[in-house]
ROVEX-748909 format. One record per residue (C-alpha): chain; z, x, y; residue number from 1. Coordinates in pm, 1 decimal. Each point is the difference from the previous one (the first is absolute). Example, Ala and Ser with C-alpha at 12.3 -4.5 7.8 and 13.67 -1.06 7.14 Angstrom:
// residues 2
  ch         w         u         v    i
   A     780.0    1230.0    -450.0    1
   A     -66.0     137.0     344.0    2
END
This chain:
// residues 223
  ch         w         u         v    i
   A   -3757.5     274.3   -4702.3    1
   A      27.0    -304.6    -254.1    2
   A     -17.4    -246.3     345.3    3
   A    -239.2     -55.0     238.6    4
   A     237.9      30.5     341.6    5
   A     -47.7    -217.2     249.1    6
   A     144.1      53.5     362.6    7
   A     -39.6    -207.7     304.3    8
   A      93.7       6.2     376.9    9
   A       5.8    -213.1     302.9   10
   A    -144.6     171.7     303.9   11
   A     160.2    -222.3     269.9   12
   A     246.8     265.9      78.3   13
   A    -295.3     240.7      72.4   14
   A     -45.9    -203.9     350.0   15
   A     321.7     166.2     130.6   16
   A    -220.2     284.4     183.4   17
   A     332.6     260.3     -89.7   18
   A       1.0     -68.1    -327.2   19
   A    -408.1      47.2     -62.0   20
   A      10.2     302.4     198.8   21
   A     320.8     153.1    -179.3   22
   A    -210.7     -69.0    -357.2   23
   A    -319.0      73.6     102.4   24
   A     120.4     358.9     145.5   25
   A      91.5      64.6    -386.5   26
   A    -335.1     -29.3    -120.4   27
   A    -245.2     310.1     -18.5   28
   A    -301.8      43.8     267.4   29
   A    -260.2    -140.6    -199.8   30
   A     161.9    -348.3    -103.6   31
   A     134.9     -24.0     387.0   32
   A    -387.1      33.2      72.1   33
   A    -101.7    -290.4    -222.8   34
   A     238.4    -223.8     162.7   35
   A     -52.0      56.7     326.7   36
   A    -362.9     -15.5     -89.4   37
   A      62.2    -392.5     -37.5   38
   A     -77.5    -237.9     292.3   39
   A     233.6    -285.2     -35.0   40
   A     354.0      70.0      13.5   41
   A      79.9    -227.1    -319.1   42
   A    -271.8     230.7    -186.9   43
   A     226.2     301.2      93.1   44
   A     332.9    -141.2    -109.8   45
   A    -156.3     -95.4    -325.4   46
   A    -167.9     329.6     -33.0   47
   A     320.2     215.3      82.7   48
   A     234.6    -248.5    -234.3   49
   A    -291.0      60.3    -303.5   50
   A      48.8     404.4      31.0   51
   A     407.9     -60.0      41.7   52
   A     -10.3    -205.8    -330.8   53
   A    -219.6     217.9    -192.2   54
   A     220.7     319.4     128.4   55
   A     290.1    -168.1    -101.8   56
   A    -120.3    -129.0    -362.8   57
   A    -116.2     333.2     -46.6   58
   A     301.7     209.5     108.3   59
   A     188.7    -243.3    -290.4   60
   A    -237.9     163.4    -234.2   61
   A     101.6     378.9     134.9   62
   A    -336.3      -7.1     198.0   63
   A      40.1     150.8     320.6   64
   A    -311.4     164.1      64.6   65
   A    -295.9    -176.7     -38.2   66
   A    -383.0     -42.7     109.6   67
   A    -161.6    -368.6     -32.2   68
   A    -378.5      25.4     -54.3   69
   A    -268.2    -268.1     -52.6   70
   A    -267.3     -39.0    -311.7   71
   A    -378.1     -95.7      38.1   72
   A     130.3    -357.6      55.9   73
   A     251.9      17.5     217.1   74
   A     300.6      29.4    -201.3   75
   A     278.7     225.8      81.1   76
   A     145.4     262.1    -252.3   77
   A     245.0     263.4      65.9   78
   A    -153.7     295.5      -5.8   79
   A      82.8     269.9    -287.5   80
   A     176.2    -271.9    -191.3   81
   A    -135.7    -186.5    -328.8   82
   A     308.0    -147.0     -88.7   83
   A      82.5    -226.8     274.1   84
   A    -158.7    -281.1     121.8   85
   A      31.0    -190.8     318.4   86
   A     -88.7    -282.3     200.8   87
   A      75.3    -183.1     332.2   88
   A     -62.5    -296.7     177.5   89
   A      96.7    -190.0     336.2   90
   A     -54.5    -318.0     165.6   91
   A     164.9    -125.0     351.9   92
   A     335.9     164.5     -10.2   93
   A      73.6      76.9    -396.6   94
   A    -134.9     320.4    -148.5   95
   A      32.9      67.8    -375.7   96
   A     -13.1     298.7    -268.4   97
   A     -69.7      58.4    -333.9   98
   A      45.7     292.3    -216.9   99
   A     -65.0      46.2    -380.8  100
   A    -103.8     265.2    -223.6  101
   A    -340.1    -203.8     -77.8  102
   A    -234.7    -231.5     186.3  103
   A     167.4    -169.3     242.2  104
   A     -60.1    -230.7     314.3  105
   A     171.1    -272.8     220.6  106
   A    -116.7    -223.4     306.2  107
   A     246.2    -216.1     240.3  108
   A    -155.5    -307.2     172.8  109
   A     117.5    -157.5     313.4  110
   A     -86.5    -352.7     -46.2  111
   A    -193.1     -69.6     303.6  112
   A      17.1    -371.0      41.2  113
   A    -339.5      43.1     181.5  114
   A    -207.6     144.6    -271.8  115
   A    -269.6    -280.5    -136.8  116
   A     104.9     -72.0    -412.6  117
   A    -384.4     -39.7      24.4  118
   A       4.5     385.0     -20.9  119
   A      37.9      -9.1    -346.6  120
   A    -333.3    -160.7    -116.5  121
   A    -141.3     320.1      98.4  122
   A     168.6     231.3    -143.3  123
   A     209.0    -202.0    -344.1  124
   A    -144.2    -102.8    -287.0  125
   A      -0.3    -357.9     -97.1  126
   A     287.4     -32.3    -190.3  127
   A     223.0     142.9     280.6  128
   A     -95.0    -207.0     277.3  129
   A      47.4    -275.9    -241.3  130
   A     353.3      95.8     -27.6  131
   A      20.2      18.6     359.9  132
   A    -129.6    -350.2      70.8  133
   A     211.5    -169.5    -313.1  134
   A     301.3     107.4     253.2  135
   A     172.2    -335.3      82.2  136
   A      62.3      66.3     373.6  137
   A    -169.8     228.9     309.7  138
   A     307.9     249.6     -29.9  139
   A     -28.6      37.6    -376.6  140
   A    -387.7      52.2      -9.0  141
   A      81.5     299.5     287.2  142
   A     230.5     123.8    -213.3  143
   A    -200.5      38.4    -321.0  144
   A    -321.2     107.0     241.0  145
   A     223.5     337.6     105.5  146
   A     204.1      -4.7    -380.9  147
   A    -368.1      61.4    -122.3  148
   A    -115.0     211.9     269.4  149
   A     278.8     289.6       4.2  150
   A     -45.4     -26.1    -391.6  151
   A    -368.5      99.4      29.0  152
   A      66.0     239.8     254.0  153
   A     285.1     217.0    -187.2  154
   A    -262.8       6.2    -297.5  155
   A    -295.0     123.4     214.3  156
   A     213.6     252.5     150.4  157
   A     167.7     107.3    -330.3  158
   A    -316.7      55.6    -177.9  159
   A    -184.3     134.0     332.5  160
   A    -295.7    -106.9     -39.2  161
   A     -24.1    -163.6     304.0  162
   A    -369.2     -81.9     114.8  163
   A    -117.2      84.2    -370.6  164
   A     128.7    -301.2    -127.7  165
   A    -107.1    -352.3     172.5  166
   A     272.8    -251.0      71.1  167
   A    -138.2    -284.1    -247.1  168
   A      -6.8     261.7    -282.7  169
   A     370.4    -108.8    -117.4  170
   A     279.2    -224.5      61.6  171
   A     324.8      34.3      12.4  172
   A     242.7    -351.4       1.1  173
   A     376.6     -48.1     -40.1  174
   A     104.7    -212.5    -298.8  175
   A     280.2    -146.8    -164.5  176
   A      83.6     325.7    -195.0  177
   A    -156.6     310.3     129.8  178
   A    -334.4      16.4     172.0  179
   A    -336.3     -91.9    -108.9  180
   A    -277.2     224.9      32.3  181
   A    -392.9      14.6     -34.4  182
   A    -240.8     268.7      39.1  183
   A     294.0     276.1     -68.4  184
   A      65.1     160.4    -315.6  185
   A     299.5     221.5    -137.8  186
   A    -191.2     315.8      80.0  187
   A      62.4     -97.7     372.4  188
   A     338.8     -46.9     188.8  189
   A      69.8    -346.2    -127.8  190
   A     372.3     -48.5      37.5  191
   A     105.7    -217.4     322.3  192
   A     302.6    -118.6     161.2  193
   A     144.1    -180.5     330.2  194
   A     294.5     219.4      75.8  195
   A     134.8    -194.6     278.0  196
   A       5.5    -315.0     211.5  197
   A     -38.1    -100.7     349.7  198
   A     -93.5    -308.7     206.5  199
   A    -265.6     192.6     190.8  200
   A     -77.9     246.4    -228.6  201
   A    -206.1      50.5    -385.2  202
   A      62.9     326.7    -161.9  203
   A    -158.5     140.6    -345.0  204
   A     -34.4     297.1    -202.7  205
   A    -234.6     102.4    -287.0  206
   A      32.3     330.1    -209.8  207
   A     -37.5     140.6    -337.2  208
   A     364.3     -46.2     -85.8  209
   A     131.9    -277.3    -137.7  210
   A     373.8     -10.9     161.0  211
   A      83.5     -49.6     385.3  212
   A     303.5     143.5     192.1  213
   A     163.6    -249.4     205.1  214
   A    -101.1      33.8     387.0  215
   A     181.1     258.3     192.0  216
   A      20.7    -123.7     369.7  217
   A      38.2     302.1     233.7  218
   A     127.6     -50.7     348.0  219
   A    -207.5     242.1     221.2  220
   A     238.9      44.9     278.2  221
   A     225.9     166.9    -262.0  222
   A    -255.8     259.7     -76.0  223
END
């Protein structure tokens, strides 16, 4: 697999109870129980959407039976298969899945207008905060905040380090050509992309592979 494969779906169609139940019934008992454990209906839709997206992506690779486990840091992996890496993310009504033959992580963020941009001062490095403040309008500052946030999250998920790595030990910033990073060496997943643009969402992928395939949008209701 020479490219990181990227899949995205909108879960709004799962608001239709008949669509939800039809797709829900195609999952195994363990996965259905995981979804049913969610308290909010939105979380159930996102969980179902993520399961469907992962299954779709794996079946395209010829994998029709699989088991997902988590390592000591909580990073999911395919049990018994060390040749394929995946990662999932979801936010508001979007779900995202990436596949690679090397370490990979992804993140999608709904740009919540109620979030204070001062959060950046607590978790971002000074140069990231300065880049956010340098934007000329509030809308541009919020956009940059979420771009940096999603890029950072994709890196954390790609490495699987989680709490082992403090938020102020590295930075990732959009630049005119590519991305500027601090505290990330070549031994780590260090290639980034922002694969698609939507008015209310930001997407980011980080991986060891340098090449990224175009995003494939999946219509869950047609699965």
